[in-house]
C-alpha positions as MATLAB code, in Angstrom:
seq = 'MGGFHSLRALHPFGPASRVAATSSGIYSATPTTIHARHSSGTNVAWTSKKKSQPGFVERGRRAMRKGGDLKPIKLGQIELENTNGPPNLPTISKLEVGPLLRNSAIAFSSGEKSISKVFGLPLAVYKDSRLLSQPFSVIRGVTLRSYGWMDKASKTPSRDTRIVLAGIPGCGKSVTLLQMVEYCASKGWIVFYVPRASNWVNSSSAYQYDAQSRIFQQPTLAKWALKRLSAFNESKLNSVTTSEDFRHEKKTIVSGSSILSLIALGIQDPSAAPRVLEFTLAELQKMNTPVLVAIDDFQALYQRSLYKDPLFNNIPSHALSMPRLMLEYASGVRSFRRGAVVGSLCMTNTDFHIPYELRDALGLTPDFSLHHMGARNQAYVDFSKGLQAAAMTEVWEHGRALHSKLTESLFLAKLAESSGNPREFLHRGLWSSVVTW';
ca = [
     -62.360  -27.914   -9.620;
     -62.727  -25.256   -6.903;
     -60.880  -22.019   -6.317;
     -59.256  -19.525   -8.644;
     -57.913  -20.674  -11.983;
     -56.071  -18.939  -14.796;
     -56.360  -19.874  -18.447;
     -53.000  -19.964  -20.187;
     -52.969  -20.301  -23.985;
     -49.835  -21.912  -25.370;
     -50.603  -20.677  -28.892;
     -48.580  -17.495  -29.682;
     -51.432  -15.030  -29.177;
     -49.180  -12.266  -27.879;
     -49.354  -10.138  -24.722;
     -52.682   -8.542  -25.677;
     -54.607  -11.821  -25.621;
     -58.083  -11.960  -24.095;
     -59.812  -14.977  -22.603;
     -63.551  -15.593  -22.309;
     -65.660  -18.597  -21.247;
     -69.237  -19.349  -22.291;
     -71.573  -22.323  -22.068;
     -70.434  -23.401  -25.547;
     -66.707  -23.431  -24.996;
     -63.521  -21.510  -24.164;
     -62.494  -18.605  -26.382;
     -59.220  -16.718  -26.560;
     -58.696  -13.757  -28.886;
     -56.222  -11.104  -30.042;
     -57.348   -8.024  -31.972;
     -57.087   -9.992  -35.228;
     -57.410  -13.686  -34.372;
     -60.108  -15.686  -32.586;
     -59.545  -19.218  -31.297;
     -62.251  -21.406  -29.815;
     -62.985  -24.800  -28.439;
     -66.568  -25.825  -29.223;
     -68.665  -27.860  -26.792;
     -68.463  -30.790  -29.227;
     -64.756  -31.031  -28.374;
     -63.462  -29.751  -31.717;
     -60.804  -27.041  -31.490;
     -61.085  -24.465  -34.276;
     -59.682  -21.044  -35.236;
     -60.631  -18.383  -37.757;
     -59.109  -15.080  -38.848;
     -60.845  -11.729  -39.099;
     -59.404   -8.923  -41.237;
     -61.108   -6.262  -39.116;
     -60.308   -5.383  -35.532;
     -62.527   -7.452  -33.223;
     -65.506   -5.604  -31.763;
     -67.922   -6.438  -28.941;
     -69.843   -9.560  -29.859;
     -66.844  -11.397  -31.294;
     -67.946  -14.690  -29.702;
     -71.322  -14.586  -31.479;
     -69.658  -13.762  -34.816;
     -67.337  -16.679  -34.241;
     -70.289  -19.025  -33.730;
     -71.833  -17.805  -36.994;
     -68.568  -18.404  -38.818;
     -68.443  -21.956  -37.403;
     -72.003  -22.615  -38.607;
     -71.220  -21.338  -42.138;
     -67.980  -23.278  -42.399;
     -65.561  -20.423  -43.067;
     -61.796  -20.620  -43.072;
     -61.244  -22.955  -40.107;
     -57.824  -23.946  -38.810;
     -57.676  -26.684  -36.116;
     -55.829  -26.052  -32.851;
     -54.180  -28.981  -31.096;
     -55.635  -29.930  -27.723;
     -52.286  -29.389  -26.012;
     -52.227  -25.727  -26.983;
     -54.768  -24.717  -24.295;
     -53.942  -25.436  -20.684;
     -56.075  -24.874  -17.572;
     -53.697  -24.026  -14.758;
     -54.554  -24.089  -11.052;
     -52.814  -21.282   -9.133;
     -54.886  -21.138   -5.975;
     -52.668  -22.611   -3.302;
     -50.271  -25.410   -2.472;
     -51.414  -29.000   -2.981;
     -51.220  -31.841   -0.502;
     -50.823  -30.020    2.808;
     -50.969  -32.516    5.687;
     -53.906  -32.650    8.086;
     -53.470  -32.692   11.858;
     -54.216  -36.436   11.987;
     -50.991  -37.142   10.044;
     -48.704  -35.000   12.186;
     -47.068  -35.413   15.563;
     -48.068  -32.495   17.760;
     -45.177  -30.689   19.384;
     -43.320  -27.357   19.563;
     -41.743  -27.982   16.134;
     -45.219  -27.843   14.583;
     -45.584  -24.158   15.449;
     -45.930  -21.813   12.428;
     -46.648  -24.778   10.145;
     -49.508  -24.706    7.646;
     -51.929  -27.633    7.921;
     -54.979  -28.428    5.834;
     -58.461  -28.850    7.195;
     -59.981  -32.267    6.570;
     -61.941  -32.701    3.352;
     -64.478  -35.156    1.982;
     -68.084  -36.013    2.710;
     -67.347  -36.826    6.375;
     -65.288  -33.710    7.075;
     -66.199  -31.079    9.669;
     -67.060  -28.485    7.024;
     -69.289  -30.840    5.025;
     -71.206  -32.266    7.983;
     -71.522  -29.348   10.415;
     -70.691  -26.353    8.231;
     -68.408  -23.422    9.043;
     -68.714  -19.962   10.624;
     -69.660  -17.426    7.957;
     -66.316  -15.578    7.933;
     -64.311  -18.813    7.782;
     -66.593  -20.151    5.051;
     -66.057  -17.070    2.874;
     -62.288  -17.315    3.270;
     -62.207  -21.061    2.571;
     -64.044  -20.644   -0.739;
     -60.980  -18.894   -2.162;
     -58.803  -21.955   -1.660;
     -58.789  -25.353   -3.309;
     -57.385  -26.715   -0.033;
     -58.493  -24.672    3.013;
     -55.776  -24.501    5.639;
     -54.728  -22.800    8.850;
     -51.476  -22.000   10.599;
     -50.472  -23.623   13.882;
     -49.884  -20.846   16.431;
     -48.881  -20.857   20.063;
     -52.516  -20.717   21.201;
     -53.258  -23.692   18.938;
     -50.661  -25.831   20.675;
     -51.941  -24.705   24.089;
     -55.494  -25.602   23.112;
     -54.311  -29.075   22.058;
     -52.828  -29.437   25.543;
     -56.146  -28.422   27.123;
     -57.936  -31.095   25.103;
     -55.401  -33.779   26.060;
     -56.059  -33.042   29.747;
     -59.823  -32.851   29.193;
     -59.834  -36.365   27.694;
     -59.261  -37.702   31.224;
     -61.544  -35.417   33.262;
     -65.285  -34.503   33.365;
     -66.415  -31.801   30.972;
     -67.456  -29.530   33.869;
     -63.726  -29.204   34.657;
     -62.912  -27.945   31.132;
     -65.307  -25.199   30.070;
     -63.485  -22.621   27.968;
     -64.529  -19.528   26.029;
     -62.183  -18.096   23.391;
     -62.243  -14.299   23.571;
     -60.278  -11.550   21.884;
     -60.416   -8.620   19.483;
     -62.155   -9.110   16.112;
     -60.001  -11.000   13.648;
     -57.554  -12.480   16.163;
     -58.403  -16.051   15.104;
     -60.960  -17.281   17.645;
     -63.147  -19.174   15.167;
     -60.163  -20.747   13.418;
     -58.664  -21.819   16.753;
     -61.981  -23.407   17.731;
     -62.096  -25.212   14.397;
     -58.529  -26.423   14.950;
     -59.582  -27.815   18.329;
     -62.534  -29.609   16.717;
     -60.251  -31.114   14.046;
     -57.739  -32.198   16.690;
     -60.332  -33.882   18.916;
     -61.883  -35.648   15.922;
     -58.442  -36.980   14.953;
     -58.018  -38.325   18.514;
     -61.246  -40.346   18.427;
     -63.498  -37.975   20.381;
     -67.226  -37.730   19.785;
     -67.655  -34.217   18.393;
     -70.688  -31.926   18.283;
     -69.881  -28.628   16.554;
     -72.215  -25.633   16.254;
     -70.636  -23.159   13.792;
     -73.370  -20.507   14.002;
     -75.215  -20.487   17.329;
     -76.951  -17.252   16.342;
     -79.112  -19.374   14.004;
     -80.569  -20.991   17.111;
     -81.961  -17.711   18.456;
     -82.692  -15.606   15.353;
     -86.249  -16.921   14.814;
     -85.308  -18.761   11.622;
     -86.822  -22.150   12.510;
     -90.071  -23.598   13.842;
     -90.834  -23.608   17.577;
     -93.724  -24.580   19.832;
     -94.473  -24.334   23.520;
     -94.347  -27.537   25.551;
     -96.451  -27.333   28.718;
     -94.726  -30.324   30.318;
     -91.185  -28.916   30.164;
     -92.335  -25.255   30.223;
     -89.977  -24.289   27.451;
     -90.318  -23.707   23.711;
     -89.258  -26.769   21.721;
     -87.300  -26.377   18.465;
     -87.922  -29.628   16.562;
     -86.290  -28.596   13.275;
     -83.024  -27.576   14.946;
     -83.042  -30.728   17.089;
     -83.453  -32.837   13.943;
     -80.530  -30.953   12.346;
     -78.372  -31.646   15.402;
     -79.218  -35.369   15.429;
     -78.445  -35.779   11.727;
     -75.045  -34.073   12.069;
     -74.155  -35.831   15.307;
     -74.851  -39.289   13.848;
     -73.337  -38.566   10.411;
     -69.987  -37.398   11.775;
     -69.678  -39.841   14.693;
     -71.370  -42.899   13.178;
     -68.396  -45.225   13.607;
     -68.066  -44.294   17.310;
     -71.807  -44.539   18.006;
     -72.223  -47.998   16.440;
     -71.287  -49.714   19.674;
     -73.310  -47.427   21.979;
     -76.559  -48.830   23.388;
     -79.349  -47.272   25.422;
     -79.338  -47.931   29.167;
     -83.102  -47.503   29.599;
     -86.318  -47.474   27.598;
     -87.312  -44.423   25.570;
     -90.987  -43.844   24.860;
     -92.576  -41.331   22.536;
     -96.321  -41.584   21.977;
     -96.842  -45.165   20.724;
     -93.198  -45.793   19.851;
     -90.708  -47.416   22.215;
     -86.962  -47.927   21.956;
     -86.179  -50.650   24.470;
     -83.127  -50.721   26.699;
     -80.080  -52.219   24.998;
     -80.998  -50.928   21.529;
     -78.438  -49.150   19.377;
     -78.251  -45.426   20.012;
     -78.365  -44.965   16.231;
     -81.870  -46.457   16.133;
     -82.953  -43.901   18.722;
     -81.407  -41.095   16.670;
     -83.170  -42.423   13.564;
     -86.487  -42.073   15.431;
     -85.773  -38.411   16.123;
     -84.839  -37.777   12.493;
     -87.949  -39.495   11.167;
     -90.297  -37.819   13.678;
     -89.231  -34.178   14.301;
     -91.752  -33.848   17.142;
     -89.646  -36.362   19.077;
     -86.301  -34.828   18.081;
     -85.808  -32.478   21.088;
     -86.351  -35.293   23.604;
     -84.269  -37.733   21.540;
     -81.350  -35.288   21.440;
     -81.504  -34.712   25.195;
     -81.721  -38.467   25.828;
     -78.823  -39.177   23.432;
     -76.510  -36.674   25.092;
     -77.478  -38.112   28.489;
     -76.371  -41.553   27.262;
     -73.070  -40.076   26.029;
     -72.498  -38.689   29.538;
     -72.025  -42.263   30.762;
     -69.351  -43.177   28.210;
     -65.593  -43.208   28.698;
     -65.097  -41.834   25.189;
     -64.402  -38.067   25.438;
     -67.075  -35.737   24.063;
     -66.434  -32.235   22.730;
     -69.207  -29.654   22.452;
     -67.864  -26.695   20.445;
     -70.026  -23.597   19.894;
     -69.188  -20.558   17.766;
     -71.176  -17.323   18.203;
     -71.315  -18.462   21.832;
     -72.565  -15.118   23.167;
     -75.842  -15.538   21.250;
     -76.941  -18.139   23.820;
     -76.826  -15.613   26.685;
     -79.517  -13.087   25.757;
     -83.064  -12.646   24.568;
     -83.755  -14.307   21.246;
     -85.678  -12.939   18.268;
     -88.422  -15.524   18.838;
     -91.709  -14.101   20.126;
     -94.093  -15.450   22.768;
     -97.916  -15.133   22.445;
     -97.694  -11.608   23.920;
     -95.109  -10.699   21.273;
     -92.294  -10.419   23.804;
     -88.824  -11.689   22.922;
     -88.266  -15.139   24.401;
     -85.124  -15.520   26.564;
     -82.717  -18.003   25.007;
     -82.796  -20.201   28.121;
     -86.524  -20.728   27.455;
     -85.721  -22.322   24.058;
     -84.902  -26.040   24.044;
     -81.667  -26.003   22.005;
     -79.902  -23.028   23.644;
     -80.976  -24.215   27.098;
     -79.517  -27.690   26.535;
     -76.153  -26.187   25.524;
     -76.263  -23.702   28.419;
     -76.681  -26.545   30.897;
     -73.514  -28.213   29.595;
     -71.663  -24.879   29.460;
     -72.592  -24.101   33.073;
     -71.717  -27.558   34.376;
     -75.295  -28.463   35.307;
     -74.866  -31.397   32.930;
     -71.493  -32.982   32.408;
     -69.909  -35.711   30.284;
     -67.748  -38.258   32.074;
     -64.834  -37.116   29.928;
     -64.649  -34.182   27.573;
     -64.912  -30.419   27.238;
     -67.251  -27.591   26.316;
     -65.603  -24.816   24.287;
     -67.179  -21.628   22.971;
     -65.945  -18.807   20.777;
     -67.222  -15.238   20.977;
     -68.107  -13.246   17.867;
     -67.213   -9.613   18.561;
     -68.704   -8.271   15.314;
     -72.232   -9.689   15.560;
     -74.361   -6.566   16.008;
     -77.584   -8.543   16.482;
     -76.189  -10.549   19.405;
     -73.539   -8.596   21.264;
     -71.706   -9.911   24.321;
     -74.058   -9.431   27.310;
     -73.080   -8.035   30.704;
     -73.422  -11.400   32.438;
     -70.919  -13.080   30.135;
     -68.464  -10.181   30.311;
     -68.550  -10.311   34.111;
     -68.014  -14.077   34.211;
     -65.099  -13.943   31.767;
     -63.561  -10.784   33.195;
     -63.667   -9.010   29.855;
     -62.996   -5.291   29.633;
     -66.265   -3.361   29.169;
     -66.601   -1.653   25.788;
     -68.551    1.344   27.084;
     -68.828    3.382   30.283;
     -72.349    2.261   31.256;
     -71.276   -1.373   31.574;
     -71.334   -1.427   35.397;
     -74.748    0.249   35.516;
     -76.502   -2.249   33.267;
     -79.013   -4.680   34.747;
     -78.052   -8.380   34.953;
     -80.312  -11.355   34.334;
     -79.729  -13.835   37.158;
     -80.483  -16.836   34.928;
     -77.631  -15.887   32.569;
     -75.347  -15.188   35.543;
     -75.969  -18.757   36.760;
     -75.408  -20.270   33.300;
     -72.071  -18.422   32.926;
     -70.507  -19.455   36.235;
     -67.203  -21.281   35.997;
     -66.405  -20.339   32.403;
     -62.750  -19.586   31.649;
     -61.511  -17.040   29.073;
     -58.519  -17.864   26.870;
     -57.190  -15.059   25.550;
     -49.763  -17.635    6.220;
     -47.510  -16.414    4.182;
     -45.339  -19.151    2.537;
     -48.496  -21.002    1.478;
     -49.676  -18.101   -0.667;
     -46.238  -17.609   -2.183;
     -46.123  -21.310   -3.095;
     -49.505  -20.923   -4.768;
     -48.190  -17.945   -6.804;
     -50.899  -15.718   -5.403;
     -48.592  -12.797   -4.492;
     -47.664  -10.064   -6.943;
     -43.951  -10.422   -6.212;
     -41.512  -12.747   -4.495;
     -42.029  -12.927   -0.756;
     -39.387  -10.917    1.053;
     -38.908   -9.671    4.578;
     -39.831   -6.150    3.490;
     -43.100   -7.353    1.900;
     -43.953   -9.400    5.000;
     -43.215   -6.520    7.397;
     -45.135   -4.062    5.208;
     -48.256   -6.214    5.245;
     -47.861   -6.895    8.960;
     -47.664   -3.151    9.657;
     -50.709   -2.467    7.472;
     -52.762   -4.916    9.551;
     -51.344   -3.901   12.975;
     -50.612   -7.588   13.583;
     -54.270   -8.677   13.372;
     -54.475  -12.117   11.669;
     -57.707  -11.425    9.772;
     -56.574   -7.980    8.597;
     -53.164   -9.387    7.655;
     -54.972  -11.874    5.419;
     -57.653   -9.584    3.969;
     -55.873   -6.235    3.683;
     -52.374   -7.632    3.450;
     -51.973  -10.807    1.452;
     -55.288  -10.745   -0.402;
     -54.763   -7.173   -1.550;
     -51.670   -8.588   -3.254;
     -53.476  -11.353   -5.153;
     -52.962  -11.176   -8.914;
     -56.229  -10.987  -10.876;
     -56.858  -11.316  -14.584;
];
């Protein structure tokens, strides 16, 4: 059972009760009485004439071994109570999208085939979601607008819908992108989600130079992408077949074979994975089913990586197979018949800041005076052409996570403390009000 939990003892221990948990059981004690539930399932209690001191659990175990004056406690006198959020919030797939949905709380999908389980989450979103038994988000105006963008994109080529979510830190870019991914998945799109693009350029996986393509291949990352793509979209890919033969060394996937058999080849043989991924996406370009490519930490794809070439120089990201493939879709060089490419900028990533080329393309305000004097890399300028910039309270009260009843004064106080920033409102506002024990 995930999330925060409180242990409430129904036995009259008094206001000074203490609760402790060990590998052997659950213990609750007052200064004079110790109650325990042993791992065998037996509930027992014993009384000490002296005030309890540190080590009371160990003394209790010794008393249980010797027999002592034991008094059983009924099972119903200890209750484990979940207080970490409201149960049974609806997901976007069960709701009718419209203006009335604004300011509503909706749950993210859960289960083994959910976005978070298959692709993972951005680090900040992952940390926040761990505090909740049912991770959720709030539908805002930008959420409804993004749903409208996706509805239009389902009928047009992906080169016509290439969007980058930009804004100040904490304004909700990553959550909005995740909401778009959830929405497209609920509408039957084929989805490929990259929650942490910085992992593609931070020199954390194997790479090797390929003389034929003149770029550095990343077989481990390509294998990861194939596994996630097939796991999440398996039902949609079952009916997709290859339109031409695919050959790798002595292995051949003939035309008309299932695309899943081709993906299986890339998973089994990582050396083939980069070519298999490129070939698979090329086959998806010919489909009428919309395809969404969603990339968080998008700015990491537009600068030199932490990978090193033989001369120990940093390799440009466009010379790495995985970033280059995504850059070609982001720039419109490659395009799906129907779909969209959406990125989200991370403004707090100090290793991979937003480069000049991307700021120019998106029309973002420079963050320092030397912006206009900085040199531009023409390759990144080309890859960024055509990109467009797009600029929770009742749930926590229901989950009894606030120290007092939610009022207008409490809401306005927390809103003022955070200056209206969604992340700060959550972290410094609501979460600073969470009751702990």
